[in-house]
C-alpha positions as CSV (number, residue, x, y, z in Angstrom):
1,M,-76.9,32.0,25.0
2,S,-77.2,28.2,24.7
3,E,-78.9,26.1,27.9
4,D,-75.1,24.6,28.8
5,V,-73.1,28.1,29.5
6,K,-73.3,29.4,32.7
7,V,-72.5,32.8,33.4
8,V,-70.3,33.8,36.7
9,Y,-69.5,37.1,38.1
10,V,-66.4,37.8,39.7
11,H,-66.2,40.5,42.3
12,L,-62.9,40.7,43.8
13,L,-62.5,42.4,47.3
14,P,-59.1,43.7,48.7
15,V,-58.6,42.0,52.2
16,V,-55.5,40.9,54.4
17,D,-55.8,37.1,55.5
18,V,-55.8,37.8,59.2
19,E,-53.1,34.3,60.0
20,T,-50.4,35.6,57.6
21,G,-51.2,39.5,57.1
22,E,-50.5,38.8,53.4
23,V,-52.9,41.1,51.2
24,V,-55.0,39.5,48.7
25,E,-57.9,39.5,47.2
26,I,-61.1,36.8,47.2
27,D,-64.3,36.7,45.5
28,R,-67.3,38.1,47.3
29,N,-69.0,34.8,46.0
30,E,-66.5,32.7,47.8
31,I,-67.7,34.6,51.4
32,C,-69.6,32.4,54.1
33,K,-70.1,34.4,57.3
34,T,-68.9,37.3,58.6
35,S,-68.6,38.4,61.6
36,S,-66.4,41.5,63.8
37,D,-64.2,41.7,66.6
38,K,-61.2,44.5,67.5
39,R,-60.3,44.2,63.7
40,G,-62.4,45.3,62.1
41,I,-64.9,42.9,60.0
42,L,-63.8,39.6,59.3
43,L,-65.0,37.1,56.5
44,R,-64.7,34.1,56.3
45,S,-64.1,32.2,53.1
46,I,-66.6,28.6,52.2
47,K,-62.8,27.9,49.6
48,T,-60.6,28.1,51.9
49,G,-61.8,28.2,55.6
50,K,-60.0,31.0,55.8
51,Q,-60.6,34.5,57.4
52,Y,-59.7,37.8,55.9
53,R,-60.5,41.3,57.2
54,F,-60.6,44.1,54.8
55,V,-57.8,46.5,54.2
56,R,-58.1,49.3,56.4
57,T,-55.0,51.9,54.9
58,Q,-54.1,53.1,51.8
59,D,-50.9,51.3,51.9
60,E,-53.0,48.0,52.0
61,L,-55.3,48.9,49.0
62,E,-52.3,50.2,47.0
63,E,-50.7,46.5,47.5
64,A,-53.8,45.0,46.0
65,W,-55.0,46.8,43.5
66,F,-51.1,48.0,42.9
67,P,-51.1,44.8,39.1
68,Y,-53.7,47.3,38.3
69,G,-51.8,50.6,37.8
70,F,-53.0,51.8,41.4
71,R,-50.1,53.8,43.0
72,S,-49.6,55.9,45.7
73,F,-48.4,59.4,45.8
74,D,-49.2,60.9,49.2
75,S,-50.7,60.1,52.4
76,T,-54.3,60.8,51.1
77,N,-55.0,58.8,48.5
78,V,-54.2,56.1,45.8
79,V,-54.7,56.7,42.1
80,C,-55.3,54.5,39.1
81,M,-53.3,55.8,36.3
82,E,-55.0,53.9,33.9
83,H,-57.6,57.0,34.1
84,A,-54.6,59.9,34.7
85,K,-54.5,62.6,31.9
86,V,-52.8,65.2,33.1
87,Y,-50.5,65.9,35.9
88,D,-49.4,69.5,37.6
89,E,-45.9,69.6,38.7
90,F,-46.3,72.7,40.8
91,R,-49.4,71.8,42.4
92,G,-48.5,68.3,43.1
93,R,-51.8,67.0,41.4
94,I,-52.8,64.6,38.9
95,Y,-56.2,65.4,36.9
96,F,-58.6,62.8,35.3
97,E,-59.2,64.5,32.3
98,D,-57.5,66.6,29.0
99,N,-58.5,70.1,30.2
100,P,-59.2,70.5,33.7
101,T,-60.3,73.4,35.4
102,D,-60.2,74.9,39.2
103,K,-63.1,72.8,39.6
104,S,-61.6,69.2,38.4
105,F,-61.8,66.4,40.6
106,Y,-57.6,65.2,40.9
107,G,-55.2,63.5,43.1
108,S,-52.2,64.5,45.3
109,V,-48.5,64.3,44.8
110,A,-46.2,64.8,47.8
111,N,-43.0,66.2,46.6
112,V,-40.8,62.7,47.7
113,H,-42.7,61.0,45.1
114,K,-42.3,63.8,42.1
115,D,-39.9,61.4,40.4
116,H,-41.0,58.1,40.5
117,L,-44.3,59.5,38.6
118,K,-42.3,61.1,36.4
119,E,-40.7,58.3,35.3
120,L,-44.4,56.9,35.0
121,I,-45.7,59.9,32.7
122,P,-44.6,58.2,29.4
123,E,-45.7,54.6,30.6
124,Y,-49.5,56.2,30.9
125,G,-49.3,58.5,28.7
126,I,-49.8,61.7,30.6
127,K,-49.5,65.0,29.7
128,P,-47.2,66.4,32.4
129,I,-47.1,70.5,32.8
130,E,-44.2,71.9,33.4
131,E,-42.9,73.8,37.1
132,V,-43.4,77.2,36.9
133,T,-41.4,79.7,38.6
134,K,-42.4,80.6,41.7
135,A,-42.8,84.1,40.7
136,A,-45.7,83.3,37.8
137,S,-47.7,81.6,40.4
138,K,-48.2,84.1,42.9
139,Q,-50.0,85.7,40.0
140,Q,-52.2,82.9,39.7
141,I,-53.1,82.0,43.0
142,P,-53.8,85.4,45.7
143,L,-52.5,85.5,48.8
144,F,-53.9,86.9,51.6
145,T,-52.5,88.3,54.6
146,K,-53.5,89.9,57.5
147,K,-53.9,93.7,56.4
148,S,-55.8,92.9,53.4
149,L,-58.4,90.5,55.0
150,P,-61.7,92.5,56.4
151,G,-61.6,93.0,60.5
152,M,-57.4,92.3,60.6
153,A,-55.6,95.5,60.0
């Protein structure tokens, strides 16, 4: 590598501008000071002089990372669509491997977002598992009743 070349690493952090409430990304290298108050940890930028706070909600994180393919399909997670491989409509799960098992990790999909996710399937090359009938699902997922549990009859 030439002596004239300088390698610069950029470490973008999703943050909220304290003044405007806008969700933005700033480079970790421009943070000159941290402090804390009732809003949480505050970060001061040497570049702009502005104060930022870390994102605190899934909605704020999705807003910051939306351009990179992150989507929220329920209130418990934000999913990177670039890594999504299989969508199980019946269980409402997005898997991150081609052949998911019961031990696979996944992102959850609320019923209200199913149609939106189906529109994204072709764009991201996700393999859909079609919704099975309720009768078939009862065979796959054991149901417990008070009578079937020991000591509950």
